[in-house]
C-alpha positions in Angstrom: 1.1 30.2 -5.3 -1.6 28.8 -6.1 -4.6 27.4 -3.6 -4.3 23.7 -4.1 -2.4 21.4 -5.9 -3.4 18.1 -8.5 -0.1 15.3 -8.7 -0.5 13.4 -11.8 1.2 10.2 -11.5 4.6 10.6 -11.8 5.1 13.2 -9.8 3.4 10.7 -7.4 6.0 8.8 -7.5 9.2 11.2 -7.7 7.9 12.4 -4.4 7.9 8.8 -4.1 11.3 7.6 -4.9 14.2 8.0 -2.9 16.1 9.9 -5.3 16.7 14.3 -5.5 14.2 15.4 -8.5 12.1 18.7 -9.0 8.7 17.2 -7.2 11.0 15.7 -4.3 12.2 20.0 -4.0 8.8 21.4 -4.7 7.3 19.5 -1.9 8.5 20.6 1.7 7.5 24.3 1.1 4.0 23.3 0.3 1.1 22.5 3.1 0.0 18.5 2.6 -3.6 19.8 3.1 -3.0 21.9 -0.4 -2.3 18.2 -2.4 -4.9 16.8 -4.4 -4.7 13.6 -6.5 -7.1 11.9 -8.8 -8.3 8.6 -9.5 -6.6 8.5 -13.3 -3.1 10.0 -11.1 -3.6 7.0 -8.1 -4.3 4.0 -10.9 -1.7 5.0 -12.7 0.8 5.1 -10.1 -0.7 1.7 -8.9 -0.5 0.0 -12.1 3.3 1.6 -12.9 4.1 0.0 -9.3 2.8 -3.4 -9.9 4.5 -3.5 -13.5 7.9 -3.3 -11.6 9.3 -7.2 -11.8 12.1 -5.9 -8.6 10.3 -7.2 -5.9 11.7 -5.3 -3.1 11.9 -2.0 -5.0 7.9 -2.5 -6.2 7.1 -3.4 -2.3 9.0 0.1 -1.3 7.7 2.0 -3.6 4.0 0.8 -2.9 4.7 0.9 0.9 5.8 4.7 0.4 2.9 6.3 -2.1 0.2 4.3 0.0 1.7 6.5 3.2 1.4 9.7 0.7 -1.5 9.1 -0.2 -2.7 8.9 3.0 -1.0 11.3 4.4 -2.9 13.6 1.5 -6.1 11.8 2.0 -6.0 12.8 5.3 -5.4 16.8 4.8 -6.6 17.5 2.2 -9.6 15.2 0.8 -10.1 12.0 -1.2 -9.1 11.5 -4.7 -11.1 13.6 -7.1 -13.3 11.4 -9.4 -13.5 11.5 -12.7 -16.9 12.9 -13.0 -19.5 13.9 -15.5 -18.3 17.9 -15.3 -14.7 15.9 -15.5 -16.0 14.5 -18.6 -16.8 16.8 -20.2 -14.4 19.2 -20.0 -11.7 16.0 -21.2 -13.9 15.9 -23.5 -12.5 19.4 -25.5 -9.1 18.5 -24.2 -9.7 14.9 -25.5 -10.3 16.6 -29.3 -7.8 19.1 -29.4 -5.6 19.0 -32.5 -3.2 20.6 -30.7 -2.6 18.2 -28.2 -2.7 16.4 -30.4 0.2 17.2 -32.3 2.2 17.6 -29.0 1.0 13.9 -28.2 -0.3 14.8 -24.8 -1.8 11.4 -23.6 -5.5 10.9 -22.9 -4.9 10.5 -19.1 -3.0 13.4 -18.7 -5.8 15.2 -20.5 -8.0 13.5 -18.6 -6.0 14.8 -15.3 -5.6 17.8 -17.3 -9.6 18.1 -17.0 -9.5 17.6 -13.7 -7.4 20.2 -12.6 -9.8 22.6 -15.2 -12.9 21.4 -13.2 -11.3 22.0 -9.7 -9.6 25.2 -10.2 -6.3 23.1 -9.0 -2.6 23.9 -10.5 -0.5 21.0 -12.4 2.9 20.3 -10.7 4.3 18.3 -13.3 8.1 18.0 -15.0 8.2 20.2 -17.5 7.0 19.7 -20.7 6.4 21.4 -23.7 2.9 22.1 -23.7 2.9 23.6 -21.1 2.7 27.1 -22.4 -0.9 26.2 -24.1 -2.7 24.8 -21.2 -2.1 28.0 -20.0 -3.6 29.6 -22.8 -6.3 27.2 -21.7 -6.5 28.5 -18.4 -4.9 25.8 -16.6 -2.3 26.5 -14.0 1.5 24.4 -14.7 4.1 23.9 -12.2 6.4 22.7 -14.3 9.2 20.8 -12.2 
C-alpha cells in the first residue's frame, strides 16, 4: 500500500456518486489522511458538475464533492498546486510521444506530474497507458 494517494477528477466524482464503483469499493480501507487532490483535479470536477443540466443532481453532487474535499483537506492537506516543480515534470510528460499516441489528455499529465513530484500513487480507472506510467516511476492504483 502506498504512503499516500492522489485522486484525479473522475475518481473524486466516482467517490461522490451514489452508485457502486471501483473508487467507492477501494476508499473505505484507506485513511483519509492518505488522500490528496490537486488543484487541477478539483477544477475539473467542479467544471463537470457546473456543466450538469439537472439542477437537483448538480446541487447534490456539488454538496457531496464539497463534503469530500473538506474531509480530505482537513485530514490530508490542501489541494496541491501546479507549481514550478510540477510544471517541470509536466513539461517532460507534455512532450512524451508515447503518451501522445495513447491520447492522454494534458490535464491527466498534469495530475501525473503532481503525483510524480510528490511521490503519490494515482488512483483511477484502469487505462491502457498505466504500464507505461509505471515505467516512468509512477505508481497507479487501477480501479
